[in-house]
N, CA, C and O of each residue as an XYZ file, in Angstrom:
896
protein
N     172.911     47.421   -151.723
C     174.057     47.263   -152.612
C     173.580     47.110   -154.051
O     172.488     46.606   -154.311
N     174.422     47.556   -154.981
C     174.070     47.469   -156.398
C     174.272     46.041   -156.905
O     175.244     45.373   -156.553
N     173.339     45.594   -157.732
C     173.415     44.284   -158.359
C     173.696     44.463   -159.845
O     172.991     45.203   -160.531
N     174.739     43.777   -160.345
C     175.142     43.899   -161.748
C     175.007     42.560   -162.460
O     175.068     41.494   -161.847
N     174.824     42.649   -163.770
C     174.849     41.469   -164.634
C     175.067     41.955   -166.067
O     174.485     42.959   -166.478
N     175.893     41.253   -166.817
C     176.127     41.637   -168.201
C     176.753     43.004   -168.360
O     176.536     43.677   -169.368
N     177.535     43.426   -167.366
C     178.232     44.698   -167.445
C     177.416     45.915   -167.084
O     177.888     47.038   -167.262
N     176.181     45.732   -166.570
C     175.365     46.888   -166.193
C     174.596     46.607   -164.910
O     174.348     45.455   -164.553
N     174.226     47.681   -164.227
C     173.450     47.511   -163.011
C     172.029     47.110   -163.370
O     171.398     47.724   -164.230
N     171.531     46.077   -162.707
C     170.166     45.615   -162.968
C     169.279     45.658   -161.733
O     168.067     45.477   -161.841
N     169.868     45.898   -160.547
C     169.027     45.879   -159.363
C     169.718     46.370   -158.116
O     170.823     46.911   -158.148
N     169.012     46.158   -156.999
C     169.484     46.603   -155.676
C     169.242     45.489   -154.671
O     168.235     44.783   -154.742
N     170.170     45.336   -153.737
C     170.063     44.284   -152.732
C     170.221     44.867   -151.334
O     171.099     45.694   -151.089
N     169.366     44.429   -150.430
C     169.593     44.771   -149.031
C     170.804     43.988   -148.524
O     171.075     42.890   -149.011
N     171.536     44.539   -147.552
C     172.773     43.908   -147.092
C     172.607     42.462   -146.655
O     173.482     41.636   -146.914
N     171.497     42.142   -145.993
C     171.320     40.778   -145.512
C     171.155     39.790   -146.674
O     171.643     38.662   -146.602
N     170.470     40.211   -147.741
C     170.333     39.339   -148.896
C     171.651     39.252   -149.655
O     172.036     38.177   -150.115
N     172.344     40.384   -149.786
C     173.652     40.364   -150.455
C     174.604     39.407   -149.749
O     175.349     38.674   -150.399
N     174.578     39.413   -148.424
C     175.447     38.513   -147.661
C     175.059     37.055   -147.897
O     175.925     36.189   -148.021
N     173.757     36.790   -147.959
C     173.296     35.412   -148.174
C     173.720     34.899   -149.551
O     174.031     33.718   -149.702
N     173.733     35.777   -150.553
C     174.104     35.360   -151.905
C     175.574     34.958   -151.993
O     175.974     34.243   -152.911
N     176.368     35.416   -151.041
C     177.783     35.079   -151.043
C     178.066     33.602   -150.922
O     179.174     33.158   -151.222
N     177.075     32.822   -150.483
C     177.241     31.371   -150.367
C     177.406     30.740   -151.753
O     178.121     29.750   -151.908
N     176.742     31.319   -152.755
C     176.787     30.773   -154.113
C     177.930     31.452   -154.881
O     177.693     32.307   -155.735
N     179.135     31.070   -154.574
C     180.306     31.744   -155.129
C     180.496     31.502   -156.619
O     181.183     32.274   -157.287
N     179.896     30.441   -157.149
C     179.980     30.203   -158.588
C     178.905     30.967   -159.354
O     178.958     31.048   -160.581
N     177.925     31.530   -158.632
C     176.820     32.260   -159.260
C     176.993     33.765   -159.111
O     176.644     34.527   -160.013
N     177.532     34.193   -157.972
C     177.694     35.621   -157.683
C     179.140     35.932   -157.297
O     179.806     35.132   -156.641
N     179.611     37.108   -157.717
C     180.876     37.652   -157.260
C     180.569     38.945   -156.506
O     179.757     39.751   -156.961
N     181.209     39.145   -155.368
C     180.877     40.299   -154.537
C     182.122     40.983   -154.019
O     183.147     40.350   -153.766
N     182.007     42.308   -153.865
C     183.012     43.083   -153.147
C     182.272     44.065   -152.247
O     181.066     43.922   -152.043
N     182.961     45.043   -151.713
C     182.343     45.965   -150.763
C     181.315     46.883   -151.417
O     180.494     47.478   -150.719
N     181.344     47.009   -152.741
C     180.484     47.969   -153.419
C     179.353     47.348   -154.223
O     178.318     47.981   -154.430
N     179.544     46.101   -154.683
C     178.549     45.537   -155.576
C     178.530     44.021   -155.520
O     179.465     43.375   -155.048
N     177.427     43.476   -156.022
C     177.299     42.041   -156.242
C     177.062     41.857   -157.735
O     176.245     42.560   -158.329
N     177.773     40.912   -158.339
C     177.627     40.663   -159.771
C     177.122     39.251   -160.009
O     177.708     38.280   -159.530
N     176.035     39.149   -160.748
C     175.492     37.852   -161.139
C     176.268     37.372   -162.367
O     176.161     37.965   -163.440
N     177.035     36.318   -162.211
C     177.894     35.839   -163.295
C     177.358     34.561   -163.941
O     177.855     34.136   -164.984
N     176.358     33.955   -163.328
C     175.814     32.712   -163.874
C     174.285     32.765   -163.803
O     173.680     32.109   -162.955
N     173.656     33.553   -164.702
C     172.191     33.718   -164.658
C     171.430     32.401   -164.751
O     170.337     32.275   -164.198
N     172.000     31.420   -165.446
C     171.305     30.157   -165.605
C     171.066     29.410   -164.305
O     170.210     28.528   -164.240
N     171.817     29.760   -163.270
C     171.671     29.092   -161.974
C     170.732     29.844   -161.037
O     170.512     29.423   -159.901
N     170.179     30.960   -161.517
C     169.403     31.827   -160.624
C     168.115     31.180   -160.150
O     167.693     31.405   -159.016
N     167.487     30.385   -160.993
C     166.214     29.764   -160.603
C     166.358     28.937   -159.340
O     165.536     29.045   -158.429
N     167.386     28.120   -159.276
C     167.598     27.278   -158.090
C     167.890     28.123   -156.863
O     167.438     27.802   -155.764
N     168.647     29.206   -157.044
C     168.949     30.107   -155.931
C     167.668     30.731   -155.389
O     167.446     30.768   -154.178
N     166.835     31.217   -156.294
C     165.590     31.882   -155.889
C     164.663     30.914   -155.158
O     164.020     31.291   -154.178
N     164.594     29.695   -155.619
C     163.750     28.704   -154.947
C     164.225     28.456   -153.521
O     163.412     28.323   -152.606
N     165.537     28.394   -153.332
C     166.087     28.212   -151.986
C     165.787     29.417   -151.105
O     165.404     29.263   -149.945
N     165.962     30.624   -151.656
C     165.704     31.850   -150.899
C     164.233     31.952   -150.493
O     163.918     32.447   -149.411
N     163.345     31.488   -151.351
C     161.920     31.519   -151.023
C     161.623     30.618   -149.830
O     160.836     30.982   -148.956
N     162.243     29.455   -149.793
C     162.042     28.539   -148.667
C     162.573     29.134   -147.365
O     162.069     28.833   -146.284
N     163.599     29.981   -147.482
C     164.200     30.590   -146.299
C     163.509     31.884   -145.869
O     163.867     32.463   -144.844
N     162.518     32.344   -146.646
C     161.767     33.540   -146.270
C     162.273     34.837   -146.857
O     161.714     35.897   -146.574
N     163.321     34.784   -147.673
C     163.820     35.999   -148.304
C     162.888     36.503   -149.403
O     162.895     37.689   -149.732
N     162.087     35.600   -149.970
C     161.209     35.953   -151.088
C     159.789     35.503   -150.754
O     159.441     34.342   -150.973
N     158.967     36.410   -150.226
C     157.588     36.050   -149.868
C     156.643     36.177   -151.073
O     156.971     36.811   -152.076
N     155.475     35.564   -150.946
C     154.422     35.756   -151.939
C     154.696     35.136   -153.291
O     154.494     35.781   -154.319
N     155.149     33.903   -153.309
C     155.484     33.224   -154.572
C     154.282     33.238   -155.513
O     153.159     32.966   -155.088
N     154.517     33.563   -156.824
C     153.419     33.739   -157.779
C     153.343     32.668   -158.879
O     152.309     32.536   -159.534
N     154.409     31.915   -159.086
C     154.469     31.007   -160.241
C     154.241     31.775   -161.539
O     153.492     31.339   -162.414
N     154.893     32.909   -161.644
C     154.807     33.788   -162.813
C     156.206     34.330   -163.072
O     156.946     34.615   -162.130
N     156.569     34.471   -164.326
C     157.932     34.851   -164.667
C     157.986     36.259   -165.246
O     157.121     36.661   -166.025
N     159.024     37.002   -164.849
C     159.340     38.291   -165.449
C     160.623     38.149   -166.274
O     161.540     37.420   -165.895
N     160.671     38.853   -167.402
C     161.889     38.929   -168.196
C     162.646     40.167   -167.762
O     162.075     41.257   -167.722
N     163.928     40.019   -167.435
C     164.736     41.109   -166.903
C     165.838     41.480   -167.890
O     166.750     40.693   -168.145
N     165.743     42.689   -168.442
C     166.819     43.275   -169.261
C     167.292     42.363   -170.404
O     168.453     42.435   -170.807
N     166.417     41.520   -170.918
C     166.810     40.567   -171.965
C     167.993     39.692   -171.543
O     168.743     39.196   -172.383
N     168.144     39.513   -170.237
C     169.248     38.716   -169.701
C     168.789     37.370   -169.167
O     169.445     36.350   -169.381
N     167.658     37.373   -168.468
C     167.156     36.140   -167.863
C     165.713     36.334   -167.436
O     165.197     37.452   -167.424
N     165.068     35.225   -167.085
C     163.733     35.259   -166.506
C     163.832     34.905   -165.025
O     164.730     34.180   -164.599
N     162.891     35.432   -164.260
C     162.922     35.184   -162.813
C     161.501     35.166   -162.284
O     160.618     35.827   -162.830
N     161.281     34.407   -161.217
C     159.991     34.387   -160.532
C     159.600     35.801   -160.132
O     160.409     36.550   -159.586
N     158.345     36.160   -160.412
C     157.857     37.520   -160.160
C     158.099     37.981   -158.724
O     158.481     39.129   -158.495
N     157.879     37.092   -157.762
C     158.018     37.476   -156.357
C     159.436     37.892   -156.002
O     159.643     38.572   -154.996
N     160.429     37.493   -156.815
C     161.825     37.833   -156.525
C     162.222     39.208   -157.036
O     163.302     39.695   -156.702
N     161.373     39.848   -157.840
C     161.746     41.112   -158.469
C     162.067     42.195   -157.443
O     163.076     42.887   -157.574
N     161.240     42.347   -156.444
C     161.479     43.402   -155.458
C     162.624     43.064   -154.503
O     163.431     43.950   -154.222
N     162.744     41.844   -153.990
C     163.915     41.536   -153.162
C     165.239     41.773   -153.883
O     166.229     42.147   -153.254
N     165.263     41.555   -155.209
C     166.476     41.790   -155.980
C     166.504     43.203   -156.591
O     167.476     43.565   -157.253
N     165.460     43.992   -156.377
C     165.416     45.356   -156.899
C     165.463     45.431   -158.410
O     166.010     46.387   -158.960
N     164.903     44.444   -159.095
C     164.975     44.350   -160.545
C     163.916     45.224   -161.207
O     162.809     45.374   -160.690
N     164.267     45.800   -162.358
C     163.329     46.669   -163.052
C     162.306     45.848   -163.809
O     162.654     45.015   -164.647
N     161.042     46.090   -163.507
C     159.938     45.393   -164.144
C     159.063     46.397   -164.874
O     159.298     47.604   -164.818
N     158.047     45.880   -165.564
C     157.097     46.741   -166.261
C     155.674     46.348   -165.883
O     155.382     45.185   -165.604
N     154.802     47.342   -165.881
C     153.399     47.102   -165.561
C     152.536     47.996   -166.440
O     153.012     48.981   -167.004
N     151.266     47.639   -166.548
C     150.301     48.484   -167.256
C     149.160     48.801   -166.296
O     148.631     47.912   -165.628
N     148.787     50.078   -166.236
C     147.673     50.532   -165.396
C     146.684     51.314   -166.254
O     147.074     52.052   -167.159
N     145.408     51.143   -165.955
C     144.358     51.775   -166.742
C     143.466     52.629   -165.852
O     142.904     52.142   -164.871
N     143.341     53.908   -166.200
C     142.366     54.790   -165.562
C     141.010     54.521   -166.190
O     140.813     54.766   -167.380
N     140.077     54.020   -165.397
C     138.724     53.778   -165.896
C     137.864     55.013   -165.668
O     137.570     55.363   -164.525
N     137.463     55.672   -166.745
C     136.738     56.938   -166.670
C     135.299     56.741   -167.130
O     135.048     56.094   -168.147
N     134.350     57.305   -166.374
C     132.936     57.213   -166.736
C     132.222     58.492   -166.325
O     132.090     58.786   -165.136
N     131.763     59.248   -167.311
C     130.978     60.449   -167.017
C     131.694     61.456   -166.144
O     131.086     62.038   -165.246
N     132.973     61.671   -166.389
C     133.719     62.653   -165.608
C     134.103     62.175   -164.220
O     134.544     62.971   -163.390
N     133.944     60.892   -163.959
C     134.376     60.303   -162.689
C     135.332     59.145   -162.972
O     135.520     58.750   -164.123
N     135.930     58.610   -161.915
C     136.945     57.571   -162.072
C     136.592     56.348   -161.236
O     136.257     56.454   -160.056
N     136.675     55.185   -161.875
C     136.484     53.935   -161.161
C     137.777     53.538   -160.452
O     138.859     53.614   -161.034
N     137.660     53.115   -159.195
C     138.776     52.570   -158.440
C     138.414     51.168   -157.966
O     137.241     50.854   -157.763
N     139.422     50.341   -157.793
C     139.227     48.966   -157.321
C     139.966     48.784   -155.995
O     141.126     49.175   -155.862
N     139.287     48.190   -155.022
C     139.953     47.903   -153.748
C     140.592     46.524   -153.804
O     139.925     45.521   -154.058
N     141.890     46.496   -153.564
C     142.627     45.242   -153.624
C     142.172     44.288   -152.516
O     141.905     44.708   -151.390
N     142.089     43.033   -152.846
C     141.691     42.023   -151.873
C     142.641     42.013   -150.679
O     143.828     42.314   -150.810
N     142.107     41.667   -149.529
C     142.924     41.580   -148.319
C     143.952     40.462   -148.397
O     144.883     40.422   -147.593
N     143.796     39.555   -149.355
C     144.732     38.441   -149.493
C     145.879     38.736   -150.456
O     146.756     37.892   -150.641
N     145.888     39.919   -151.072
C     146.965     40.256   -152.002
C     148.284     40.371   -151.246
O     148.312     40.933   -150.151
N     149.392     39.846   -151.810
C     150.670     39.917   -151.093
C     151.247     41.316   -151.005
O     152.037     41.596   -150.104
N     150.873     42.205   -151.920
C     151.368     43.582   -151.928
C     150.179     44.538   -151.822
O     149.204     44.395   -152.558
N     150.252     45.499   -150.925
C     149.226     46.535   -150.727
C     147.814     45.960   -150.542
O     146.885     46.420   -151.205
N     147.632     44.981   -149.671
C     146.285     44.434   -149.476
C     145.326     45.490   -148.933
O     145.677     46.264   -148.043
N     144.106     45.510   -149.482
C     143.058     46.388   -148.974
C     143.110     47.822   -149.437
O     142.198     48.592   -149.133
N     144.149     48.215   -150.166
C     144.241     49.596   -150.634
C     143.493     49.779   -151.951
O     143.317     48.832   -152.718
N     143.058     51.013   -152.201
C     142.419     51.331   -153.469
C     143.472     51.400   -154.574
O     144.598     51.846   -154.357
N     143.075     50.947   -155.760
C     143.985     50.853   -156.888
C     143.266     51.375   -158.127
O     142.061     51.627   -158.098
N     144.018     51.534   -159.215
C     143.376     51.844   -160.488
C     142.422     50.719   -160.856
O     142.549     49.607   -160.345
N     141.474     50.996   -161.732
C     140.490     49.989   -162.094
C     141.163     48.732   -162.629
O     140.731     47.618   -162.333
N     142.221     48.910   -163.418
C     142.956     47.789   -163.994
C     144.446     48.038   -163.811
O     144.922     49.149   -164.041
N     145.173     47.029   -163.404
C     146.624     47.164   -163.281
C     147.261     45.806   -163.106
O     146.727     44.942   -162.411
N     148.414     45.619   -163.743
C     149.089     44.350   -163.581
C     150.478     44.353   -164.166
O     150.773     45.117   -165.085
N     151.340     43.491   -163.629
C     152.681     43.347   -164.140
C     152.690     42.659   -165.494
O     151.817     41.844   -165.791
N     153.686     42.992   -166.319
C     153.813     42.416   -167.655
C     154.728     41.202   -167.566
O     155.933     41.331   -167.350
N     154.145     40.035   -167.735
C     154.892     38.784   -167.617
C     155.709     38.508   -168.868
O     155.478     39.093   -169.926
N     156.659     37.613   -168.725
C     157.518     37.231   -169.839
C     156.690     36.674   -170.994
O     155.811     35.837   -170.789
N     156.978     37.144   -172.215
C     156.309     36.627   -173.398
C     154.951     37.216   -173.682
O     154.288     36.786   -174.626
N     154.504     38.200   -172.889
C     153.189     38.816   -173.080
C     153.386     40.307   -173.352
O     154.143     40.972   -172.644
N     152.711     40.831   -174.368
C     152.857     42.237   -174.738
C     152.085     43.137   -173.782
O     151.303     42.671   -172.954
N     152.326     44.438   -173.919
C     151.604     45.415   -173.098
C     150.104     45.310   -173.347
O     149.314     45.237   -172.406
N     149.713     45.302   -174.637
C     148.283     45.251   -174.960
C     147.659     43.937   -174.504
O     146.535     43.929   -174.002
N     148.370     42.833   -174.672
C     147.841     41.551   -174.213
C     147.639     41.559   -172.702
O     146.649     41.029   -172.199
N     148.579     42.162   -171.985
C     148.440     42.268   -170.523
C     147.242     43.121   -170.169
O     146.462     42.768   -169.285
N     147.089     44.252   -170.860
C     145.963     45.155   -170.592
C     144.639     44.424   -170.770
O     143.773     44.484   -169.898
N     144.479     43.736   -171.890
C     143.224     43.034   -172.176
C     142.973     41.932   -171.150
O     141.854     41.770   -170.663
N     144.014     41.182   -170.829
C     143.892     40.090   -169.853
C     143.491     40.623   -168.476
O     142.551     40.120   -167.861
N     144.207     41.641   -167.998
C     143.926     42.180   -166.667
C     142.567     42.881   -166.625
O     141.877     42.838   -165.607
N     142.184     43.524   -167.726
C     140.892     44.215   -167.764
C     139.746     43.232   -167.538
O     138.788     43.536   -166.827
N     139.850     42.052   -168.146
C     138.802     41.051   -167.946
C     138.877     40.452   -166.549
O     137.863     40.370   -165.856
N     140.077     40.030   -166.123
C     140.206     39.346   -164.841
C     139.836     40.243   -163.682
O     139.185     39.792   -162.739
N     140.234     41.502   -163.729
C     140.043     42.383   -162.575
C     138.709     43.110   -162.581
O     138.152     43.383   -161.518
N     138.180     43.433   -163.773
C     136.972     44.262   -163.808
C     135.900     43.758   -164.752
O     134.879     44.424   -164.920
N     136.098     42.590   -165.385
C     135.084     42.062   -166.286
C     134.885     42.892   -167.534
O     133.799     42.888   -168.113
N     135.921     43.609   -167.962
C     135.828     44.435   -169.166
C     136.107     43.555   -170.383
O     137.186     42.969   -170.474
N     135.168     43.448   -171.316
C     135.405     42.593   -172.481
C     136.544     43.122   -173.345
O     136.842     44.316   -173.342
N     137.169     42.217   -174.079
C     138.357     42.568   -174.866
C     138.084     43.677   -175.866
O     138.915     44.566   -176.047
N     136.915     43.634   -176.524
C     136.628     44.651   -177.543
C     136.538     46.053   -176.949
O     136.853     47.036   -177.620
N     136.111     46.146   -175.697
C     136.070     47.437   -175.018
C     137.447     47.814   -174.491
O     137.855     48.970   -174.602
N     138.165     46.856   -173.921
C     139.485     47.130   -173.356
C     140.447     47.655   -174.420
O     141.301     48.493   -174.129
N     140.310     47.167   -175.646
C     141.216     47.583   -176.717
C     141.021     49.043   -177.122
O     141.816     49.575   -177.897
N     139.981     49.698   -176.614
C     139.769     51.118   -176.879
C     140.599     52.018   -175.961
O     140.594     53.238   -176.122
N     141.307     51.426   -175.006
C     142.120     52.223   -174.079
C     143.156     53.032   -174.852
O     143.758     52.541   -175.807
N     143.353     54.267   -174.428
C     144.288     55.179   -175.090
C     145.547     55.340   -174.250
O     145.482     55.522   -173.034
N     146.691     55.270   -174.918
C     147.959     55.424   -174.225
C     148.121     56.852   -173.715
O     147.920     57.813   -174.458
N     148.491     56.981   -172.421
C     148.651     58.299   -171.828
C     150.089     58.681   -171.541
O     150.402     59.868   -171.445
N     150.976     57.698   -171.400
C     152.376     57.991   -171.101
C     152.958     56.899   -170.226
O     152.372     55.828   -170.070
N     154.113     57.184   -169.659
C     154.775     56.236   -168.758
C     155.219     56.965   -167.489
O     155.372     58.186   -167.477
N     155.419     56.203   -166.441
C     155.946     56.734   -165.184
C     156.963     55.743   -164.643
O     156.724     54.535   -164.659
N     158.090     56.243   -164.167
C     159.125     55.398   -163.578
C     159.055     55.479   -162.059
O     158.969     56.566   -161.487
N     159.093     54.321   -161.418
C     159.050     54.236   -159.956
C     160.349     53.601   -159.471
O     160.758     52.554   -159.973
N     160.989     54.229   -158.503
C     162.170     53.667   -157.847
C     162.101     54.055   -156.385
O     162.316     55.216   -156.037
N     161.802     53.089   -155.521
C     161.623     53.394   -154.102
C     161.822     52.125   -153.282
O     161.659     51.008   -153.774
N     162.176     52.330   -152.023
C     162.252     51.202   -151.099
C     160.851     50.802   -150.662
O     160.000     51.653   -150.402
N     160.624     49.503   -150.587
C     159.351     48.942   -150.148
C     159.655     47.822   -149.154
O     160.807     47.403   -149.042
N     158.650     47.330   -148.431
C     158.926     46.276   -147.441
C     159.637     45.055   -148.009
O     160.412     44.404   -147.308
N     159.372     44.740   -149.290
C     159.987     43.551   -149.883
C     161.409     43.795   -150.372
O     162.155     42.845   -150.609
N     161.789     45.063   -150.524
C     163.115     45.396   -151.049
C     163.095     46.731   -151.753
O     163.003     47.777   -151.112
N     163.181     46.699   -153.093
C     163.136     47.915   -153.903
C     162.171     47.698   -155.057
O     162.261     46.705   -155.778
N     161.240     48.643   -155.227
C     160.366     48.630   -156.400
C     161.003     49.489   -157.482
O     161.132     50.703   -157.324
N     161.396     48.862   -158.569
C     161.939     49.553   -159.743
C     161.047     49.160   -160.906
O     161.122     48.032   -161.394
N     160.206     50.078   -161.354
C     159.164     49.689   -162.299
C     158.861     50.802   -163.292
O     158.830     51.981   -162.940
N     158.640     50.401   -164.538
C     158.165     51.304   -165.574
C     156.687     51.015   -165.770
O     156.308     49.908   -166.154
N     155.850     52.021   -165.502
C     154.402     51.858   -165.579
C     153.892     52.477   -166.882
O     154.125     53.656   -167.150
N     153.205     51.683   -167.677
C     152.572     52.156   -168.908
C     151.144     52.575   -168.555
O     150.354     51.765   -168.069
N     150.824     53.831   -168.801
C     149.552     54.410   -168.376
C     148.582     54.490   -169.551
O     148.918     54.992   -170.623
N     147.372     53.982   -169.324
C     146.315     54.041   -170.332
C     145.047     54.619   -169.710
O     144.841     54.535   -168.499
N     144.207     55.203   -170.549
C     142.910     55.731   -170.131
C     141.828     55.009   -170.927
O     141.967     54.804   -172.133
N     140.760     54.630   -170.252
C     139.666     53.942   -170.922
C     138.348     54.601   -170.555
O     137.950     54.608   -169.391
N     137.667     55.162   -171.567
C     136.334     55.720   -171.375
C     135.333     54.574   -171.351
O     135.265     53.782   -172.291
N     134.564     54.488   -170.285
C     133.606     53.400   -170.106
C     132.181     53.904   -170.255
O     131.900     55.054   -169.918
N     131.270     53.064   -170.755
C     129.871     53.465   -170.856
C     129.291     53.836   -169.496
O     129.707     53.300   -168.469
N     128.338     54.748   -169.494
C     127.751     55.211   -168.236
C     127.096     54.080   -167.457
O     127.037     54.122   -166.228
N     126.602     53.068   -168.170
C     125.911     51.969   -167.487
C     126.831     50.782   -167.182
O     126.368     49.730   -166.742
N     128.130     50.957   -167.416
C     129.050     49.850   -167.158
C     129.249     49.652   -165.660
O     129.452     50.613   -164.918
N     129.189     48.407   -165.227
C     129.444     48.052   -163.832
C     130.569     47.026   -163.796
O     130.380     45.910   -164.279
N     131.732     47.360   -163.244
C     132.833     46.397   -163.193
C     132.493     45.201   -162.311
O     131.841     45.334   -161.275
N     132.952     44.027   -162.750
C     132.724     42.797   -161.990
C     134.028     42.006   -161.959
O     134.532     41.585   -163.000
N     134.562     41.810   -160.777
C     135.824     41.092   -160.651
C     135.642     39.608   -160.978
O     134.639     38.995   -160.612
N     136.635     39.044   -161.677
C     136.562     37.663   -162.115
C     137.543     36.738   -161.390
O     137.352     35.522   -161.388
N     138.592     37.299   -160.774
C     139.659     36.444   -160.235
C     139.813     36.502   -158.721
O     140.760     35.934   -158.176
N     138.904     37.174   -158.040
C     138.948     37.223   -156.579
C     139.979     38.163   -155.995
O     140.214     38.147   -154.787
N     140.610     38.997   -156.843
C     141.666     39.887   -156.363
C     141.163     41.297   -156.036
O     141.946     42.149   -155.616
N     139.865     41.546   -156.224
C     139.270     42.851   -155.925
C     138.092     42.635   -154.988
O     137.254     41.766   -155.229
N     138.025     43.422   -153.921
C     136.942     43.257   -152.952
C     135.769     44.197   -153.202
O     134.642     43.891   -152.813
N     136.017     45.341   -153.846
C     134.934     46.260   -154.179
C     135.400     47.267   -155.217
O     136.599     47.459   -155.424
N     134.429     47.910   -155.868
C     134.702     48.985   -156.815
C     134.002     50.247   -156.339
O     132.925     50.195   -155.745
N     134.641     51.394   -156.615
C     134.043     52.676   -156.250
C     134.176     53.636   -157.423
O     135.229     53.721   -158.056
N     133.094     54.357   -157.705
C     133.086     55.371   -158.760
C     133.086     56.739   -158.080
O     132.097     57.128   -157.459
N     134.205     57.472   -158.200
C     134.405     58.702   -157.444
C     134.703     59.879   -158.360
O     135.193     59.723   -159.478
N     134.389     61.061   -157.846
C     134.801     62.279   -158.554
C     136.313     62.390   -158.473
O     136.944     61.758   -157.625
N     136.896     63.196   -159.358
C     138.351     63.365   -159.336
C     138.809     63.928   -157.993
O     139.852     63.528   -157.475
N     138.032     64.854   -157.427
C     138.393     65.435   -156.135
C     138.373     64.380   -155.039
O     139.226     64.387   -154.151
N     137.402     63.473   -155.100
C     137.329     62.400   -154.105
C     138.513     61.447   -154.247
O     139.055     60.975   -153.247
N     138.913     61.165   -155.476
C     140.070     60.288   -155.691
C     141.308     60.894   -155.047
O     142.097     60.181   -154.428
N     141.486     62.203   -155.188
C     142.646     62.883   -154.613
C     142.690     62.752   -153.094
O     143.767     62.763   -152.499
N     141.530     62.628   -152.473
C     141.477     62.566   -151.005
C     141.620     61.140   -150.470
O     141.859     60.953   -149.277
N     141.478     60.147   -151.326
C     141.548     58.758   -150.894
C     143.003     58.296   -150.762
O     143.918     58.906   -151.315
N     143.191     57.208   -150.017
C     144.506     56.581   -149.910
C     144.595     55.465   -150.942
O     143.941     54.429   -150.816
N     145.410     55.690   -151.958
C     145.605     54.724   -153.026
C     146.993     54.100   -152.911
O     147.839     54.587   -152.161
N     147.217     53.031   -153.651
C     148.568     52.513   -153.756
C     149.450     53.603   -154.368
O     148.960     54.504   -155.049
N     150.738     53.508   -154.119
C     151.675     54.540   -154.584
C     151.579     54.744   -156.087
O     151.440     55.875   -156.554
N     151.653     53.648   -156.852
C     151.639     53.805   -158.303
C     150.255     54.178   -158.825
O     150.149     54.855   -159.848
N     149.182     53.747   -158.136
C     147.836     54.107   -158.570
C     147.613     55.612   -158.484
O     146.983     56.198   -159.365
N     148.126     56.241   -157.430
C     147.966     57.690   -157.321
C     148.775     58.413   -158.396
O     148.324     59.422   -158.940
N     149.969     57.900   -158.702
C     150.750     58.483   -159.792
C     149.968     58.411   -161.100
O     149.916     59.384   -161.852
N     149.362     57.260   -161.367
C     148.631     57.055   -162.612
C     147.385     57.938   -162.669
O     147.092     58.528   -163.709
N     146.655     58.032   -161.563
C     145.458     58.870   -161.528
C     145.809     60.345   -161.712
O     145.152     61.057   -162.470
N     146.841     60.792   -161.017
C     147.232     62.198   -161.140
C     147.776     62.520   -162.527
O     147.643     63.647   -163.005
N     148.384     61.535   -163.166
C     148.829     61.743   -164.540
C     147.628     62.042   -165.430
O     147.686     62.923   -166.288
N     146.547     61.309   -165.224
C     145.330     61.576   -166.004
C     144.781     62.960   -165.687
O     144.402     63.698   -166.597
N     144.734     63.321   -164.405
C     144.205     64.634   -164.034
C     144.993     65.756   -164.704
O     144.417     66.725   -165.198
N     146.312     65.614   -164.714
C     147.161     66.667   -165.298
C     146.912     66.789   -166.797
O     146.932     67.893   -167.339
N     146.679     65.671   -167.467
C     146.421     65.716   -168.902
C     145.006     66.210   -169.201
O     144.785     66.898   -170.198
N     144.044     65.858   -168.336
C     142.661     66.275   -168.552
C     142.518     67.785   -168.389
O     141.660     68.403   -169.020
N     143.371     68.385   -167.528
C     143.280     69.824   -167.285
C     144.098     70.628   -168.273
O     143.947     71.846   -168.368
N     144.975     69.941   -169.020
C     145.845     70.672   -169.958
C     145.012     71.261   -171.083
O     144.046     70.644   -171.531
N     145.392     72.498   -171.560
C     144.636     73.127   -172.648
C     144.759     72.345   -173.953
O     144.182     72.740   -174.966
């Protein structure tokens, strides 16, 4: 079902969650076609209750800003189908691409190969600040090197996922790395790194958005 707030659609709800929200009649208004959030200020308490009930797994203690309307716990974004933003970086070295394998403990896509750097943009943090922060935490890339990343474009993702709906705008960057650079994870969220040819990357199983980001680079690298 469509989720509205402030006169516009902001997300998507599975029927079971939409039905559960009907309990908070002062916070949500519902009919057969849509659910409308009428009291955003009460959403935090609702989300905390839903997390205890299992509707919102993988609590992060991190906030996303949604449509300049309200902030919400990051883990609730997909159950509510809310549009978020992320930054992903293609790490390029000598005509090959670095990939990072996500830790088995990650709540989303555990164990899958990912772009060298990638992360959601939290409330109050800019795209570049997120890029620099994630570059260090995930791959040990110093800030002065990370800031050399070049903007490549954006990609929009809208798809059903186990948690609900992923609605995300991905900011794509490319970073040329020195030939002797060796990524080193700092936050325990990466289990290994692999440096592969572009053809090898195409044959690997990557996260959905990581493959979009990698192929975006390939298409631009081949363009005249």
